[in-house]
C-alpha positions in Angstrom: -39.2 -84.6 139.5 -40.0 -85.3 143.2 -38.1 -83.1 145.8 -36.2 -86.2 147.1 -34.8 -86.9 143.7 -33.9 -83.3 142.9 -32.1 -83.2 145.8 -30.2 -86.1 144.8 -29.8 -85.2 141.6 -28.6 -81.7 141.7 -25.1 -80.9 140.6 -23.2 -77.9 140.3 -22.9 -77.7 136.6 -20.1 -75.4 135.0 -21.0 -75.5 130.7 -24.8 -74.3 129.6 -25.9 -74.2 126.6 -25.3 -70.3 125.8 -28.1 -70.8 123.0 -30.7 -71.7 125.0 -33.4 -69.5 127.0 -35.5 -69.9 129.8 -39.1 -68.5 129.2 -40.0 -65.5 130.8 -42.7 -67.2 132.6 -39.9 -70.2 134.0 -37.4 -67.2 135.5 -40.5 -65.4 137.3 -42.0 -69.0 138.3 -38.3 -69.3 139.8 -37.8 -66.4 141.7 -41.3 -66.3 142.7 -40.8 -69.9 144.4 -37.3 -68.9 145.9 -39.3 -65.9 147.8 -41.8 -68.5 149.7 -38.2 -69.4 151.5 -37.7 -68.5 155.0 -36.1 -65.8 157.1 -36.0 -64.8 160.6 -38.8 -62.8 161.6 -40.3 -62.5 157.7 -37.9 -59.8 157.0 -38.0 -61.1 153.6 -34.3 -59.4 153.4 -33.1 -61.5 150.4 -32.7 -59.2 146.9 -32.4 -61.5 143.5 -30.6 -59.4 141.1 -31.5 -60.6 137.2 -28.7 -59.8 134.8 -30.0 -59.8 131.6 -27.5 -57.2 130.0 -25.1 -58.9 127.7 -22.3 -55.8 128.3 -23.0 -56.4 132.0 -22.5 -59.6 132.1 -19.2 -59.6 129.9 -18.1 -57.2 132.6 -19.3 -59.6 135.4 -17.5 -62.5 134.0 -14.2 -60.6 133.7 -15.0 -60.4 138.0 -15.5 -63.5 137.7 -12.2 -65.0 136.2 -13.8 -65.2 133.2 -15.7 -68.6 134.5 -18.6 -69.5 131.4 -21.3 -69.7 133.6 -21.4 -66.1 133.9 -22.3 -65.4 130.1 -23.4 -68.7 129.0 -26.5 -69.9 131.5 -29.8 -68.5 130.7 -30.2 -67.1 134.1 -27.6 -65.0 136.2 -28.8 -64.2 139.6 -27.1 -62.2 142.0 -28.1 -62.9 145.3 -27.8 -60.2 147.8 -29.9 -58.8 151.0 -30.7 -55.6 152.4 -28.8 -55.7 156.2 -31.1 -53.3 157.3 -34.5 -54.7 156.1 -35.8 -55.0 159.9 -35.7 -51.5 159.8 -38.2 -50.6 156.8 -41.1 -50.5 157.5 -40.8 -54.0 159.0 -44.5 -54.1 160.0 -45.1 -54.9 156.4 -44.1 -58.0 157.1 -46.4 -58.8 159.6 -49.5 -57.1 158.0 -51.8 -60.2 157.8 -50.7 -61.3 161.2 -52.7 -60.8 164.8 -52.2 -57.3 166.3 -51.1 -59.1 169.3 -48.4 -61.0 167.1 -47.4 -57.8 165.6 -47.1 -56.0 168.9 -45.2 -58.7 170.4 -42.9 -59.5 167.0 -41.8 -56.1 166.1 -40.2 -54.8 169.2 -38.3 -58.1 169.5 -37.3 -57.5 165.8 -35.4 -54.3 166.3 -34.2 -55.4 169.7 -32.5 -58.6 168.1 -30.5 -56.3 165.3 -30.2 -53.0 166.2 -26.4 -52.1 166.7 -25.4 -55.6 166.0 -23.9 -55.8 162.2 -22.3 -59.0 162.8 -26.1 -60.5 163.4 -27.3 -58.1 160.8 -24.5 -59.8 158.5 -25.4 -63.6 159.7 -28.7 -63.2 159.0 -28.4 -61.5 155.2 -25.8 -65.1 154.7 -28.5 -67.6 156.2 -31.4 -66.1 154.6 -29.7 -65.8 150.9 -28.1 -69.6 151.4 -31.9 -71.2 151.9 -33.0 -69.1 149.0 -30.2 -70.3 147.2 -30.7 -73.8 147.9 -34.6 -73.2 146.8 -33.6 -71.8 143.3 -31.6 -74.5 142.8 -33.9 -77.5 143.4 -36.6 -75.7 141.9 -35.0 -75.1 138.8 -33.8 -78.8 139.0 -37.6 -80.0 139.3 -38.2 -78.2 136.3 -35.7 -79.6 134.2 -32.8 -77.2 134.7 -29.3 -77.2 135.9 -27.5 -74.6 138.1 -24.5 -73.9 140.0 -23.9 -71.5 142.9 -20.7 -69.2 142.8 -18.9 -67.3 145.2 -15.9 -67.1 142.7 -15.7 -63.7 141.9 -14.4 -60.2 143.0 -16.9 -59.1 145.5 -16.2 -55.6 145.8 -15.8 -55.0 141.5 -19.2 -57.0 141.3 -21.1 -54.6 143.8 -19.7 -51.9 142.0 -20.7 -53.0 138.7 -24.7 -53.5 140.0 -24.5 -50.3 141.7 -25.3 -52.3 145.1 -26.4 -49.7 148.0 -24.5 -49.2 151.0 -26.4 -51.4 153.4 -26.8 -54.6 151.1 -24.1 -57.5 151.1 -23.8 -60.1 147.7 -23.9 -63.8 148.9 -23.3 -65.5 146.1 -24.4 -65.9 142.2 -27.1 -68.8 140.9 -26.6 -69.9 137.4 -29.6 -71.5 136.0 -29.8 -73.1 132.4 -29.8 -76.1 130.7 -26.6 -78.1 131.1 -23.7 -78.5 128.1 -21.9 -81.1 130.1 -22.8 -83.5 132.8 -21.3 -82.8 136.5 -18.1 -85.5 137.5 -19.0 -88.1 139.6 -19.2 -86.7 143.3 -15.5 -86.2 143.7 -15.5 -87.5 147.9 -18.8 -87.7 150.4 -18.0 -88.2 153.8 -19.2 -91.0 155.8 -22.4 -90.3 157.9 -20.5 -91.3 160.7 -18.3 -88.3 160.0 -20.6 -85.5 160.1 -23.2 -86.6 162.5 -23.0 -85.7 166.1 -25.3 -87.0 169.1 -25.9 -84.3 171.3 -22.5 -82.6 171.7 -19.1 -82.7 171.0 -16.3 -84.2 172.9 -12.7 -85.0 172.6 -13.4 -88.7 172.3 -15.7 -88.2 169.7 -19.2 -88.0 170.0 -20.6 -90.8 168.4 -18.9 -93.4 170.9 -21.9 -92.3 173.4 -24.6 -92.9 171.1 -23.7 -96.2 169.2 -27.3 -96.6 168.7 -27.1 -94.1 165.9 
């Protein structure tokens, strides 16, 4: 499946075949593809918690209000981020770059994140969001379905997976073989409702750019 078709056909699936299992190679391939997702300063701050233990999945399911995707999907990924990745041997992120690039980027990277927890958290969510979409589109191209999830008790799940204090949970992504197709798309906004020409204004930005 090509990229355009994967984007158009990807839907959030709630019911997976609990008896179907992806191969270890396929799971490894998905994570390897997700690792190609871009991150600011190439910090690669995402962390993919792959939950395979049945007992742990059952506990996480309770924290997710019994949603069946947690236990029935072939692959449950808790997408987390290391908030302090920028300060953990950052030279490794640029080890293959020219020295002049390293000498410039590494100090800028520290200045950008140091003493700025809001930026650290914002970056974590951005990075995980991009990685999640990469996972879902890659899964669709491989013939699988997926579902991004935020409907769970974040604090409880953090305890269950022993999340380090300097990490944050962004979302779950569940992947597997669909048992039931998703509903028709419930309501897509018109393109003119979401497209802004140059800047916002109180009359409606698109009025200034009718040719758009």
